[in-house]
N, C-alpha and C positions, 0 to 999 in steps of 0.2 A: 504494500500500500504506500503510495507516494505521500511525502510529508506536506501538510497544508502550508501554503504560502502565507506568511504573516501579513497582516493588513495595518495600514496607517491612514487615519482620517484626520485631516487638518483643516482648520478654518481661520479666516480673519474675522473680526467683527463685521457685521453688515454696517457699512458707513452711512452716516446721516447726511443726505445730499442737499442740505439747506444753504451751504456756502460754497466757496471755491475749493478746488483741490489744493492740498498742501503736502509737504514732504513727510508729514506724519503718516498719511495714507501710503506713501511710497515705502516708508520704512517697514510698517507692519506687514504689508503685502509681500515685500521682498523677503523678509524673514521667513514667512510661512512658505513661500515658494522654494526658498533655498533648503529649508528643512525637508520639504517634500522631495526635492531632487536628491538630497542625501539619502533619504530612506529608500528611494528607488535604487540608488547605487548599492544599497545593502541588501537588495533582493526583496524588499517589501512590495506588496500591491498597494498603491496609494490612491487616495481620493482627496482632491483639494477644492474647497468651496469658498467663495467670497461673494460680495453683493452689496445691496443697499437697503436701508430701513426707511420706507417711504411714507409712513403714517405719522400722525401727531399734529398737535396744535401749531408747532413752529412751522411745519411744512405748509399747513393751511394758510397761515399768515403770510408766508413768503409768496405763495401762489397769488394771494389777494393783492399783495404789494406790486406784483408784476402783471396784474390783470389777466391771470391765467387760471384755467381750470386746474385743480390740484393734480389730476392724472397727467395732463399735458406737461405740467411743470416737472413732475418727477420723471416723465419719459425723457425730457430734455436733459435733466441732470444725470440720468442714468447713462446716457451716451458719453458724457464727459469721463466717467469712470471706465467704461468699456474702451474708449479711445486711449486712455492713459495706459491701461494694461496691454493693449496692442502695441503702443509705442515702446513700452518697456520690455516687450516680448515675454510677458508673464502669462503662461498658459494655466488654465484652471479647468476643473471638471464640471463645475456647476456655478452659475451666477444667480444668486438669490435676489428676488424682488418680493417684498411683502405685499404688493398689490396683486401678485399671482393668485389666481382663483383657487388653485389647489392648496396653496399655503393658507389662504383665508379659511377654506373649508376644514383643513386639519386643525387650525388653531381653535375654531369653534367646537370641534370634537373634544379637544383637550380641555377647553373651558367647561364643557358639559361633564366630562369625567370628574374634574375637580369639584364641580358644584354638587354632583350626585354623591360624591364621597365625603362631603362636608368640609372640604378645604376652602370653599368660596362661599361668602355670605354677603348680604346687602346691608349697608349702613350709611351713615352720613360722614363725610370727611370735612373736618375743619382744621386748617393749618396752613403752613407755608409751602409755596410752590414756586419753582423756577421754570418759566416757559422755555428759556434758552437751553437749559440742561435737561428739560423733560423729567424733572425730579422733585419729589416731595421730601421735605425735611422737617424735623422737629426743631423747636427753639434751641434745644441743647446742642444740636448739630450745626446750627447756623452761627454766623458771626453777627453780633449786634453792635451797631455803630450809629451815633447821631439819630437815635430813634427809629432806625430801620434795620432790617435783617438782610444778610447777604450770604450767597453760597460760599462755603469754606474753600472750595477749589477754584472755581471760575471767577468768583467775585461778583457774579450777577445779582442784582437786587431781587429779593423774593417778595411775592405778593401773598396776602392772606386770602384764602378762598374757602368757600363752604359749598359743598354740593353732594348730592347722592352718589354713592359709588358701591361697586362690588369690591370686597376685600379678600385677600388671601390670608388665611389664618396661620400666621407665622408661629404663634405660641404653640400650636398643635404639634409642630414638627421641630421646634427649636432644640430640644434635647438631642435629636438625631444629628443635626448639623454640627453640633459641638463634638459629638462622638466621631463624626465623619472626619473632622479636622484632626482629631487626635490619632485616628487610625490611618490617616493618609498624610504623613508629614512631608512627603515630596509632591503633593498635589499642585502646589504653587511653586514656581521657580524662585520667586522673590520672597525671602524670609522677612524683610522689613514690611512688605505689604501684608503678609500673613499676620505679623504682630499687630499692625494697625487695625486690621479687620477684627482681630480678637479683642483688642482693647476698646475700640470705638463702637463695636456692634455686638459681638457675641457675648462679651462680659457684661455689657450694659443691658442686654436683652433686646430682642428684635421687636419692632413695631409691626402690627398687621399692615400688609401692603395693599394699597389701592391698585386695582387692576382694570378698572374701567373709568371712563369720563363721560359726562353729559354736556359739557360746556362747548364742545365742538363735535363735528360729525365725520371728520376725515380719518377713518379707521375701519377696523373690522366690526361691523354692526352685529350686536346680539339680537336675535329674533325677539321682539317685544312680547308677542303673544305667548311664546314658549315660557318666558320667565315672569309673565304677568306684570310687565313694566309699563308705567305710564309714559316715562321719558325714554328717549333713545340712548342706550348705552353703547359706547364703542370701547373695544378692548385697548387698554393703555399699553404704551410702547414696549415694556420689557416682556410681558407675557406673549406679546406678538413677536417681537424681534428675536428673543432667545430661541424660540422653537424653529426659527429658520435653519438652525444647525441640523435639525432632524427632518424638516420638510425638504431640505436639499437632497436627502436620501430616500424620499418617498415614504416617510413615516405615516402609518395609518392609511396607506393606500393599498389597493389590491395587489399591485406589483411592487412589493417592498423589498426586492432582492438586495438593493444597495444598503438599505437600513439593516437588514439581517446580517449582511456580510461585514459592513464597516462599523456598525454601532452595536447591535445586539450581541453578536459573537465576535466583534472586532478586537484586535489585540491592543491597538493604541488609538485613543480618541483625544485629540489635542486641539486646544483653542489658543490662538495668539491674540493678545490684546494689550492696549496701553493701560497704565496703572489707574487712570481716573475712572475706568468702568470695571474695576476689579470687584467691587462689592456686588454688583449685579451678576457677574459671572461666577464668582467664587462662593457666594452665599445663596442668592436667590435661585440661580440656575440649578444647582444640585438639589435644592429643596423642591423646586417644581418637578424635577424628574423623579424624586423619591415619592412625591405625592401620587404619581401615576405609575409607580413601580417600573421605572425604566433605568437602564444602566447610566452611570455618571461618566463624565469625561475622566480620562486617566491622568491628564496633565493640563495645566493652564500656564502658558508661557507669558508672563507679565513683564512687559518692557517699560522702561521709564520714558521720560519726555525728551524731545529735541528742544533745546533752548537757544536763544540768540542773546546778544548783549542786552536786549530789552526784557529778557526772561522767557517764560513759556509763550509759544506762539499763540496769538489771539487776534481777532479782527480789531478789537478795541485798541490794542497796542500798535496796530499797523505793521506787525512784523511777520506776517504770513509769507512763507517762501513757497512759491509755486514750483511743482516738479517738472513740468513740461519744458521750460527754458533750460533747465539743467540737463535734461536728457538730450535735447536737441543740440546743446553746446558740447557736451562731453561724451555722449554715447550711452546707450541703454545698459550694456554690460558693465561699463566702467562705473556708472552711477550706482548700479546694484552692488558691484564689488565694494565701492566706498562705504555705503551704509551698512552692509552686512559684515564688513571686516573691521569697522571702526566703532560701532555702537555696542557697548557692553549693556546687555538688557537690564542689569541691576542698577545702573547709574544713569543720571541725566546726561545728555550728550550736547556739547556746545558746538553748533554748526557754524562754519564759515566757508565761503567759496574758496578762500585762500587755502584752507586746510584740505579741501577736496583736491585742489590742484597739486598740493605738496604730496599727498598720499598716492595719487595716480602716477605722478612722476617717479616717486621713490620706489614704490612697490612694483609697478608694472613696466614703465619705460626703462628706468635705470637698472632695475634688479632683474626681474624674470624675463622681460622682453629682450634685454641686452644679453642675458645668458643664452637664450635660445638662438638668437641671431649670430652671435660670435662663435658658438659651438658648431652650428651648421656650416658657417663660412670656413672654419678651420678644416672640417671634414671634407668639404668640397675641394679645398685647395690641395689636400694631401692624399685622399683616398677615393679614387674614382668609383669603386664598387662598395663604398661604405666601410664601416668598422666591424669587428667581430670580438666576441668575448674570448679572451685568452687567459685562462686561470693561471697558467704557469708564469706569466710575466707580470702578474699583479704585485704591487708593493703594498706595504702596510697602510700607506695613506689612501690607496684605492680601496683596500678592503674595509677600512674604517667607514668610508662613504657607503659602499655597497651594503655592508652589514647593518648600517643605521637606517636604511630607507624604510623598511617595514616598521621599525620602531617609531619613526616620524609619523607614518600613517596611523599607527595605533593611538598615538597621542592626539592626532587629528580626530579620530573616531571618538575618543574619550570626551573631547570637548564638544563635539556635535551631539553626542548622546545626552549631554547635560544642557543642550540648547544654547551653548555659547559659540555661535558661529564666528564671532570676532576672534576668539582664541584659536579656533580651528584654522582659520585662514592665516593667522599669524604663524602657525606651525609651518604652513606651506611656504610662506615668504622667508621664514627662518632657514628652511632647507635650501631655498634658492640662494640666499645669502651665503650659506655654507659652501654651495657649489661654486659660486663666484670666488670665494676665498680659496677654494681648492685650485681654481685656475691660477690665481696669483701665486700659490705655493708650488705648483708643478711646472709653471711657465711653459706651456705647450708650444709657444712660438719659438722656443729655443731647441725643440726636439725634432726638427725637420730632418736631421741626419740620423735620428734614432726612431725609425718608423714603428718598430715593435712597441717601444715605450709610448710613443704618441698615440698609437692605436688604443692602448689600454686606458690612457687618460681620457680620450674623447669618447670611448665606449662607456666608461664609467659616468661621464657627464650625461650622455644620452639616457642612461638608466635613471639618473637623478632627475633629469628634466621630466621624464615620463611620470615619476611619482608626484612632482610638484603640479604638473598639468592635470593629473587625475584628481588631486585635491581641489584645484581651482575650477574644475569642470562643473561643479555643482552650482556655481554662481555665474560662470562665463561659458556656457556650453558651446556657443558658436565659435568664440575665439579659440577655445581649447580643442574643438573639433578640427579647426584649421591647423593647429599645431600638430595634432595627430597626423593630419594629411602631410604636413611638412616632413614628419618622421617616417612616413610610409607605413603607418600602422592603422588597423581598424578595430583593435581591441582596447577597451578602456575599462579595466577591472583590477581590483586590488590583488587578485591571484597572479597577475602578471608582474607585480613589483619584483618578486624574487626570481623571475625567469630572466636571468641576465643575458640569455642568448637571443632575446627577441629582436635585437637590432643586427644580428649577423647578416652581413652583406646586403644591407638595405641602405642605399645612398640617399640621405635626406636632402630636401631641397626647399628653401623658403623663397617665395616669389614676392613677398611683401613684408613690411614692418608692421606688426599688428598693434604695437603700443608706442605711439610717437610722443615725444616729450611735449608738454603743454607749456607754451610761453606765458610767463606771468605778466600781468598788466603793468 
């Protein structure tokens, strides 16, 4: 009986399309895409979902401001995201839209399940609400200043509202979520976020959560007659949005093969998200799933913020950085490499275009790109039919390189398995630096009269380049595929790292410089 292929399901949040695209969207989606590529390289069967969250009061207001029907407004906004992912060459398996009729039908089924099992009840909400953040807060959670309440993260002013609402009974399931956190210490990648959630919410006690609104109608409408409602309730953002992770897999549909394979019996179920929405994903989402007896995510990768000299990006500060100009200026793979190799998910990241240029020049043009081109040039100048592995002529310095290659790759895997793509790609660049240092030490340009020795040095370099290229291929598949073509190889697998004969009598040829140095302004 053949061994079952492991599965890996990964999602980005479904983005709120009320404003312009920014590099936060680029970062989150790039990380998820790179994780998916890595798992593919490890033999997993993968499924990657992204999308947009189209309902809510803020969307309705934005549509009104633009004199548009809400559906037309979100249709236009959706195209912006789709165009960005095309420009970035980020491929996905499913693009979620919460206005999708199948999604709406499934969310209504979930609401009914929760209602019938006593987790949802009707009451009246009186309290603070942020329209911009689509979030209810208690007075203790808000910041009080000059007689007004403000959101603790975004700084948006809160308004006091009173309206009828359906609530999710958090008290009923609160003991379970506390135990869930205790029993799953590696559920969140960010320990500081886990500590904050424990201190600010779990320890203080969870408030019942409002899951419907009646003050606007742009959302999934609950059948009034079914629940004997006088007013029209629409399902509020988080109960709607979070279940997009399951509706992307055809949850509660007749053909639910993807749900069965990637969620119900899936091996790894991973969400990538920014820290400001960690409460909804880490607390409310597992609770919702437990209420309907469905598997929980296995991991939530919580990354920190991209900041500028003005602080966290926001429209009010005027420091939003749009991704499209960066991609058009520096290239899709280069931009994806920069963000995935420089952002440590546990810490806020200070972005500048100058840093981007410095990293691309240092890592790609001066380091790896230079290594590839000068190695191939030296082989072309001295060996018409390429190099070959000659174990008898290897010296200690060569053996040290060859024997270290798989160890570098194992370190790379270790970092990727903990979702630190930045550390993983630094392993690749460190190996590239080691190979450039090896050139300086062996001085192949002085070995033209000793072709046996020159052959071993250049063949060792090819094996090293292969390993670096393999590691970088999860973020730059097009460029790395071209490098494989230069090397006359069509196999890209870790099993080939220790096959030192793979370049025997293959004359490499590079017909272009893939990483050109970027001139500073």
